[in-house]
C-alpha positions as a Markdown table, in Angstrom:
| # | Residue | x | y | z |
|---|---|---|---|---|
| 1 | Unk | -0.6 | -5.1 | 40.0 |
| 2 | Unk | -3.2 | -7.7 | 39.1 |
| 3 | Unk | -3.8 | -8.8 | 35.6 |
| 4 | Unk | -6.9 | -6.6 | 35.3 |
| 5 | Unk | -6.9 | -4.2 | 32.3 |
| 6 | Unk | -7.0 | -0.4 | 32.8 |
| 7 | Unk | -9.7 | -0.3 | 30.1 |
| 8 | Unk | -12.2 | -2.7 | 31.6 |
| 9 | Unk | -12.7 | -4.9 | 34.6 |
| 10 | Unk | -11.5 | -8.4 | 34.5 |
| 11 | Unk | -14.4 | -10.8 | 33.7 |
| 12 | Unk | -15.8 | -12.9 | 36.6 |
| 13 | Unk | -16.7 | -16.6 | 36.5 |
| 14 | Unk | -20.2 | -16.0 | 35.1 |
| 15 | Unk | -19.0 | -13.7 | 32.4 |
| 16 | Unk | -16.3 | -16.1 | 31.4 |
| 17 | Unk | -18.8 | -18.9 | 31.2 |
| 18 | Unk | -21.2 | -16.7 | 29.1 |
| 19 | Unk | -18.3 | -15.7 | 26.8 |
| 20 | Unk | -17.5 | -19.4 | 26.2 |
| 21 | Unk | -21.1 | -20.1 | 25.3 |
| 22 | Unk | -21.2 | -17.1 | 22.9 |
| 23 | Unk | -17.9 | -18.3 | 21.3 |
| 24 | Unk | -19.3 | -21.8 | 20.8 |
| 25 | Unk | -22.6 | -20.6 | 19.4 |
| 26 | Unk | -20.9 | -18.1 | 17.1 |
| 27 | Unk | -18.4 | -20.7 | 15.8 |
| 28 | Unk | -21.2 | -23.1 | 15.1 |
| 29 | Unk | -23.1 | -20.4 | 13.3 |
| 30 | Unk | -20.1 | -19.5 | 11.1 |
| 31 | Unk | -19.4 | -23.1 | 10.3 |
| 32 | Unk | -23.1 | -23.7 | 9.5 |
| 33 | Unk | -23.1 | -20.7 | 7.2 |
| 34 | Unk | -20.0 | -21.8 | 5.3 |
| 35 | Unk | -21.4 | -25.3 | 5.0 |
| 36 | Unk | -24.7 | -23.9 | 3.6 |
| 37 | Unk | -22.7 | -21.8 | 1.0 |
| 38 | Unk | -20.6 | -24.8 | 0.0 |
| 39 | Unk | -23.7 | -27.0 | -0.3 |
| 40 | Unk | -25.4 | -24.4 | -2.6 |
| 41 | Unk | -22.4 | -24.1 | -4.7 |
| 42 | Unk | -22.1 | -27.9 | -5.0 |
| 43 | Unk | -25.8 | -28.1 | -6.0 |
| 44 | Unk | -25.1 | -25.5 | -8.7 |
| 45 | Unk | -22.3 | -27.7 | -10.0 |
| 46 | Unk | -19.5 | -25.2 | -9.2 |
| 47 | Unk | -17.2 | -28.0 | -7.9 |
| 48 | Unk | -17.5 | -30.3 | -10.9 |
| 49 | Unk | -14.1 | -31.3 | -12.4 |
| 50 | Unk | -15.0 | -29.9 | -15.8 |
| 51 | Unk | -15.7 | -26.5 | -14.3 |
| 52 | Unk | -12.2 | -26.2 | -12.8 |
| 53 | Unk | -10.7 | -27.8 | -15.9 |
| 54 | Unk | -11.0 | -24.5 | -17.7 |
| 55 | Unk | -7.7 | -23.5 | -16.1 |
| 56 | Unk | -6.0 | -26.1 | -18.2 |
| 57 | Unk | -6.9 | -24.1 | -21.3 |
| 58 | Unk | -3.9 | -22.2 | -22.7 |
| 59 | Unk | -6.1 | -19.2 | -23.5 |
| 60 | Unk | -7.4 | -18.9 | -20.0 |
| 61 | Unk | -3.9 | -19.1 | -18.5 |
| 62 | Unk | -2.7 | -16.5 | -21.1 |
| 63 | Unk | -5.6 | -14.1 | -20.1 |
| 64 | Unk | -4.8 | -14.5 | -16.4 |
| 65 | Unk | -1.0 | -14.0 | -17.1 |
| 66 | Unk | -1.8 | -10.8 | -19.1 |
| 67 | Unk | -4.1 | -9.5 | -16.4 |
| 68 | Unk | -1.4 | -10.1 | -13.7 |
| 69 | Unk | 1.3 | -8.4 | -15.8 |
| 70 | Unk | -1.0 | -5.4 | -16.6 |
| 71 | Unk | -1.9 | -5.1 | -12.9 |
| 72 | Unk | 1.8 | -5.2 | -11.9 |
| 73 | Unk | 2.7 | -2.7 | -14.6 |
| 74 | Unk | 0.1 | -0.2 | -13.3 |
| 75 | Unk | 1.2 | -0.8 | -9.7 |
| 76 | Unk | 4.9 | -0.3 | -10.6 |
| 77 | Unk | 4.3 | 3.1 | -12.3 |
| 78 | Unk | 1.8 | 4.3 | -9.7 |
| 79 | Unk | 4.1 | 3.2 | -6.8 |
| 80 | Unk | 7.1 | 5.1 | -8.1 |
| 81 | Unk | 5.1 | 8.2 | -9.0 |
| 82 | Unk | 3.3 | 8.2 | -5.7 |
| 83 | Unk | 6.5 | 7.9 | -3.7 |
| 84 | Unk | 8.1 | 10.8 | -5.6 |
| 85 | Unk | 5.0 | 12.9 | -5.4 |
| 86 | Unk | 4.7 | 12.1 | -1.7 |
| 87 | Unk | 8.2 | 13.4 | -1.0 |
| 88 | Unk | 7.4 | 16.6 | -2.9 |
| 89 | Unk | 4.2 | 17.2 | -1.0 |
| 90 | Unk | 5.8 | 16.4 | 2.4 |
| 91 | Unk | 8.6 | 18.9 | 1.7 |
| 92 | Unk | 6.1 | 21.5 | 0.5 |
| 93 | Unk | 3.9 | 21.1 | 3.6 |
| 94 | Unk | 7.0 | 21.6 | 5.8 |
| 95 | Unk | 8.1 | 24.7 | 3.8 |
| 96 | Unk | 8.8 | 28.0 | 5.5 |
| 97 | Unk | 6.8 | 29.8 | 2.7 |
| 98 | Unk | 3.2 | 30.0 | 3.9 |
| 99 | Unk | 1.6 | 30.0 | 0.4 |
| 100 | Unk | 3.5 | 26.8 | -0.6 |
| 101 | Unk | 2.6 | 25.2 | 2.8 |
| 102 | Unk | -1.1 | 26.1 | 2.5 |
| 103 | Unk | -1.3 | 24.9 | -1.1 |
| 104 | Unk | 0.3 | 21.5 | -0.3 |
| 105 | Unk | -1.9 | 21.1 | 2.8 |
| 106 | Unk | -5.1 | 21.9 | 0.8 |
| 107 | Unk | -4.1 | 19.4 | -2.0 |
| 108 | Unk | -3.3 | 16.6 | 0.5 |
| 109 | Unk | -6.5 | 17.1 | 2.5 |
| 110 | Unk | -8.7 | 17.3 | -0.7 |
| 111 | Unk | -7.5 | 14.1 | -2.3 |
| 112 | Unk | -7.4 | 12.2 | 0.9 |
| 113 | Unk | -11.1 | 13.1 | 1.4 |
| 114 | Unk | -12.3 | 12.4 | -2.1 |
| 115 | Unk | -13.0 | 8.7 | -2.8 |
| 116 | Unk | -10.4 | 7.2 | -5.1 |
| 117 | Unk | -13.0 | 5.7 | -7.4 |
| 118 | Unk | -14.5 | 9.2 | -8.1 |
| 119 | Unk | -11.0 | 10.6 | -8.8 |
| 120 | Unk | -10.3 | 7.8 | -11.3 |
| 121 | Unk | -13.6 | 8.1 | -13.0 |
| 122 | Unk | -13.4 | 11.9 | -13.4 |
| 123 | Unk | -9.9 | 11.6 | -14.8 |
| 124 | Unk | -11.1 | 8.9 | -17.2 |
| 125 | Unk | -13.9 | 11.2 | -18.5 |
| 126 | Unk | -11.5 | 14.1 | -18.9 |
| 127 | Unk | -8.9 | 12.0 | -20.7 |
| 128 | Unk | -11.5 | 10.5 | -23.0 |
| 129 | Unk | -12.8 | 13.9 | -23.9 |
| 130 | Unk | -9.3 | 15.2 | -24.8 |
| 131 | Unk | -7.9 | 12.0 | -26.2 |
| 132 | Unk | -7.0 | 13.5 | -29.6 |
| 133 | Unk | -5.5 | 16.6 | -28.1 |
| 134 | Unk | -3.3 | 14.6 | -25.8 |
| 135 | Unk | -2.4 | 12.0 | -28.5 |
| 136 | Unk | -3.9 | 9.1 | -26.6 |
| 137 | Unk | -5.1 | 5.9 | -28.2 |
| 138 | Unk | -6.4 | 2.5 | -27.3 |
| 139 | Unk | -6.4 | 1.9 | -23.5 |
| 140 | Unk | -4.2 | 4.9 | -22.8 |
| 141 | Unk | -7.0 | 7.0 | -21.3 |
| 142 | Unk | -7.9 | 4.1 | -18.9 |
| 143 | Unk | -4.2 | 3.5 | -18.0 |
| 144 | Unk | -3.3 | 7.1 | -17.2 |
| 145 | Unk | -6.6 | 7.7 | -15.4 |
| 146 | Unk | -5.9 | 4.8 | -13.1 |
| 147 | Unk | -2.2 | 5.7 | -12.7 |
| 148 | Unk | -2.8 | 9.4 | -12.0 |
| 149 | Unk | -5.7 | 8.6 | -9.7 |
| 150 | Unk | -3.6 | 6.2 | -7.7 |
| 151 | Unk | -0.7 | 8.6 | -7.7 |
| 152 | Unk | -2.5 | 11.6 | -6.3 |
| 153 | Unk | -4.3 | 9.6 | -3.6 |
| 154 | Unk | -1.5 | 7.5 | -2.4 |
| 155 | Unk | 1.0 | 10.3 | -2.9 |
| 156 | Unk | -1.1 | 12.4 | -0.4 |
| 157 | Unk | -1.1 | 9.5 | 2.1 |
| 158 | Unk | 2.6 | 8.9 | 1.7 |
| 159 | Unk | 3.3 | 12.6 | 2.2 |
| 160 | Unk | 1.6 | 12.5 | 5.6 |
| 161 | Unk | 3.6 | 9.4 | 6.5 |
| 162 | Unk | 6.9 | 11.0 | 5.5 |
| 163 | Unk | 6.0 | 14.2 | 7.3 |
| 164 | Unk | 5.4 | 12.3 | 10.5 |
| 165 | Unk | 8.8 | 10.6 | 10.0 |
| 166 | Unk | 10.6 | 13.9 | 9.4 |
| 167 | Unk | 9.0 | 15.4 | 12.5 |
| 168 | Unk | 10.1 | 12.4 | 14.5 |
| 169 | Unk | 13.7 | 13.1 | 13.9 |
| 170 | Unk | 15.2 | 14.7 | 17.0 |
| 171 | Unk | 15.7 | 18.5 | 16.7 |
| 172 | Unk | 19.3 | 18.1 | 17.6 |
| 173 | Unk | 19.9 | 16.4 | 14.2 |
| 174 | Unk | 18.9 | 19.4 | 12.2 |
| 175 | Unk | 20.4 | 21.9 | 14.6 |
| 176 | Unk | 23.7 | 20.2 | 14.3 |
| 177 | Unk | 23.4 | 20.2 | 10.5 |
| 178 | Unk | 22.6 | 24.0 | 10.5 |
| 179 | Unk | 25.5 | 24.6 | 12.9 |
| 180 | Unk | 27.8 | 22.9 | 10.3 |
| 181 | Unk | 26.7 | 25.4 | 7.7 |
| 182 | Unk | 24.3 | 23.2 | 5.7 |
| 183 | Unk | 21.4 | 24.9 | 3.8 |
| 184 | Unk | 17.8 | 23.8 | 4.4 |
| 185 | Unk | 17.8 | 21.7 | 1.2 |
| 186 | Unk | 20.9 | 19.9 | 2.2 |
| 187 | Unk | 19.5 | 19.2 | 5.7 |
| 188 | Unk | 16.3 | 17.9 | 4.3 |
| 189 | Unk | 17.9 | 15.7 | 1.6 |
| 190 | Unk | 20.9 | 14.3 | 3.5 |
| 191 | Unk | 19.7 | 14.3 | 7.1 |
| 192 | Unk | 16.0 | 14.3 | 7.6 |
| 193 | Unk | 14.4 | 12.4 | 4.7 |
| 194 | Unk | 16.8 | 9.3 | 4.9 |
| 195 | Unk | 16.0 | 8.9 | 8.6 |
| 196 | Unk | 12.3 | 9.5 | 8.0 |
| 197 | Unk | 12.2 | 6.9 | 5.2 |
| 198 | Unk | 14.0 | 4.3 | 7.4 |
| 199 | Unk | 11.8 | 5.0 | 10.4 |
| 200 | Unk | 8.5 | 4.8 | 8.4 |
| 201 | Unk | 9.5 | 2.1 | 5.9 |
| 202 | Unk | 7.0 | -0.5 | 7.2 |
| 203 | Unk | 4.2 | 2.0 | 6.9 |
| 204 | Unk | 5.3 | 3.1 | 3.5 |
| 205 | Unk | 5.3 | -0.4 | 2.1 |
| 206 | Unk | 1.9 | -1.1 | 3.8 |
| 207 | Unk | 0.5 | 1.8 | 1.8 |
| 208 | Unk | 2.1 | 0.3 | -1.3 |
| 209 | Unk | 0.1 | -2.8 | -0.6 |
| 210 | Unk | -3.0 | -0.6 | -0.6 |
| 211 | Unk | -1.9 | 0.8 | -4.0 |
| 212 | Unk | -1.6 | -2.7 | -5.4 |
| 213 | Unk | -5.1 | -3.7 | -4.2 |
| 214 | Unk | -6.6 | -0.4 | -5.5 |
| 215 | Unk | -5.4 | -1.3 | -9.1 |
| 216 | Unk | -8.6 | -3.4 | -9.2 |
| 217 | Unk | -10.6 | -0.2 | -9.4 |
| 218 | Unk | -9.5 | 0.0 | -13.1 |
| 219 | Unk | -12.4 | -2.5 | -13.6 |
| 220 | Unk | -14.9 | 0.3 | -13.3 |
| 221 | Unk | -13.3 | 2.2 | -16.3 |
| 222 | Unk | -13.0 | -1.0 | -18.4 |
| 223 | Unk | -9.2 | -1.1 | -18.0 |
| 224 | Unk | -8.1 | -4.7 | -18.7 |
| 225 | Unk | -6.3 | -5.5 | -15.4 |
| 226 | Unk | -6.7 | -8.7 | -13.5 |
| 227 | Unk | -10.2 | -8.1 | -12.1 |
| 228 | Unk | -11.6 | -7.0 | -15.4 |
| 229 | Unk | -10.0 | -10.0 | -17.1 |
| 230 | Unk | -11.5 | -12.3 | -14.5 |
| 231 | Unk | -15.0 | -10.7 | -15.0 |
| 232 | Unk | -14.8 | -11.2 | -18.8 |
| 233 | Unk | -13.7 | -14.8 | -18.5 |
| 234 | Unk | -16.4 | -15.7 | -15.9 |
| 235 | Unk | -19.1 | -14.2 | -18.2 |
| 236 | Unk | -17.9 | -15.7 | -21.5 |
| 237 | Unk | -16.9 | -19.2 | -20.4 |
| 238 | Unk | -20.0 | -21.4 | -19.9 |
| 239 | Unk | -19.7 | -24.9 | -18.5 |
| 240 | Unk | -22.6 | -27.3 | -18.1 |
| 241 | Unk | -25.0 | -24.5 | -18.9 |
| 242 | Unk | -23.8 | -22.2 | -16.1 |
| 243 | Unk | -21.2 | -19.5 | -15.6 |
| 244 | Unk | -17.8 | -20.0 | -14.0 |
| 245 | Unk | -17.8 | -17.1 | -11.5 |
| 246 | Unk | -16.9 | -19.2 | -8.4 |
| 247 | Unk | -13.7 | -20.9 | -9.7 |
| 248 | Unk | -12.5 | -17.7 | -11.5 |
| 249 | Unk | -13.1 | -15.6 | -8.4 |
| 250 | Unk | -11.3 | -18.1 | -6.1 |
| 251 | Unk | -8.3 | -18.2 | -8.4 |
| 252 | Unk | -8.2 | -14.4 | -9.0 |
| 253 | Unk | -8.6 | -13.7 | -5.2 |
| 254 | Unk | -5.8 | -16.2 | -4.5 |
| 255 | Unk | -3.5 | -14.3 | -6.9 |
| 256 | Unk | -4.3 | -11.0 | -5.3 |
| 257 | Unk | -3.6 | -12.4 | -1.8 |
| 258 | Unk | -0.3 | -13.9 | -3.0 |
| 259 | Unk | 0.9 | -10.6 | -4.5 |
| 260 | Unk | -0.1 | -8.6 | -1.4 |
| 261 | Unk | 1.5 | -11.2 | 0.9 |
| 262 | Unk | 4.7 | -11.0 | -1.2 |
| 263 | Unk | 4.8 | -7.3 | -0.8 |
| 264 | Unk | 4.1 | -7.5 | 2.9 |
| 265 | Unk | 6.8 | -10.1 | 3.2 |
| 266 | Unk | 9.2 | -7.7 | 1.6 |
| 267 | Unk | 8.4 | -5.1 | 4.2 |
| 268 | Unk | 9.0 | -7.5 | 7.0 |
| 269 | Unk | 12.3 | -8.6 | 5.5 |
| 270 | Unk | 13.5 | -5.0 | 5.0 |
| 271 | Unk | 12.5 | -4.1 | 8.6 |
| 272 | Unk | 14.4 | -7.1 | 10.0 |
| 273 | Unk | 17.4 | -6.3 | 7.9 |
| 274 | Unk | 17.3 | -2.7 | 9.1 |
| 275 | Unk | 17.3 | -3.9 | 12.7 |
| 276 | Unk | 20.4 | -6.1 | 12.1 |
| 277 | Unk | 22.3 | -3.2 | 10.5 |
| 278 | Unk | 25.3 | -2.2 | 12.6 |
| 279 | Unk | 24.7 | 1.2 | 14.1 |
| 280 | Unk | 26.2 | 3.4 | 16.7 |
| 281 | Unk | 29.0 | 5.9 | 17.2 |
| 282 | Unk | 32.5 | 4.7 | 16.4 |
| 283 | Unk | 35.4 | 5.6 | 18.6 |
| 284 | Unk | 37.8 | 7.8 | 16.7 |
| 285 | Unk | 41.5 | 7.1 | 16.8 |
| 286 | Unk | 43.9 | 9.7 | 18.3 |
| 287 | Unk | 44.4 | 12.4 | 15.7 |
| 288 | Unk | 41.6 | 11.2 | 13.5 |
| 289 | Unk | 39.4 | 14.1 | 12.2 |
| 290 | Unk | 35.7 | 14.2 | 13.0 |
| 291 | Unk | 33.6 | 14.3 | 9.9 |
| 292 | Unk | 30.3 | 16.2 | 9.5 |
| 293 | Unk | 28.4 | 12.9 | 9.6 |
| 294 | Unk | 30.1 | 12.0 | 12.9 |
| 295 | Unk | 29.0 | 15.4 | 14.3 |
| 296 | Unk | 25.4 | 14.7 | 13.3 |
| 297 | Unk | 25.3 | 11.3 | 15.0 |
| 298 | Unk | 24.5 | 11.8 | 18.6 |
| 299 | Unk | 23.1 | 9.8 | 21.5 |
| 300 | Unk | 19.6 | 11.0 | 20.6 |
| 301 | Unk | 19.8 | 9.8 | 17.0 |
| 302 | Unk | 17.2 | 7.2 | 16.1 |
| 303 | Unk | 18.3 | 3.7 | 15.2 |
| 304 | Unk | 19.8 | 3.6 | 11.8 |
| 305 | Unk | 20.7 | 7.3 | 11.7 |
| 306 | Unk | 24.3 | 6.4 | 10.8 |
| 307 | Unk | 25.0 | 2.9 | 9.5 |
| 308 | Unk | 28.6 | 1.8 | 9.4 |
């Protein structure tokens, strides 16, 4: 076959020439726009040394550190809860009991459809109104509104990811488990979920990256995470008669990118490590008994179904 795509015809000489012109014109326009923005920032004094010297101040560095730690703290709690909640929702949606299945399906579809910001804001209002009854104080309403909002939304997404992973496990795996006398709970916990997690691990960690980025929504409910801290500093620190939005935004954005890249790098490392794991069916010695795990491992088992 030729190199033509099945989606569109291969471009001819005139189209290629026209595309090159569009590429050059577009690139020049983008470079010109960036140059204009940088020139305006320079004219406003945003690149003066004293403006960037604010990061040598111990108080500024402390505020940034506290913002990062608060963001990571919210992310850690929300990540653990969303994963646990996602497993429960996935199992409930695959339940043989229709009411349980319908309830889980409705919950997942509802909170996947509602914008996360609205969920967080509504939870914040509810927690503020019942602060005394719940024994909350200080920033507790903001913290739990953000954590619970991230948990229900990302838990719903993780549930769908896990459900897809469970359904991707060959039917022979569960049939063999039932043939060995396992109950449904045992099949789900020991056979299906481990394989689903391994198969969907890159997607799961990618959603955790989304969870980390969504912690910045705490800014709306005045929770003192990294973005809120950056906003406060850029407003309160005045240098040469102007604010310090640009340097603070650049530094804060760089920190967010670094944290997300670190989490994405973890996903890549885990995936590569999983590929290198020795898998397959071992040859039993004469007279060696075949275990239940050996019976479950068949030619149709996905990679990593039984690691030895």
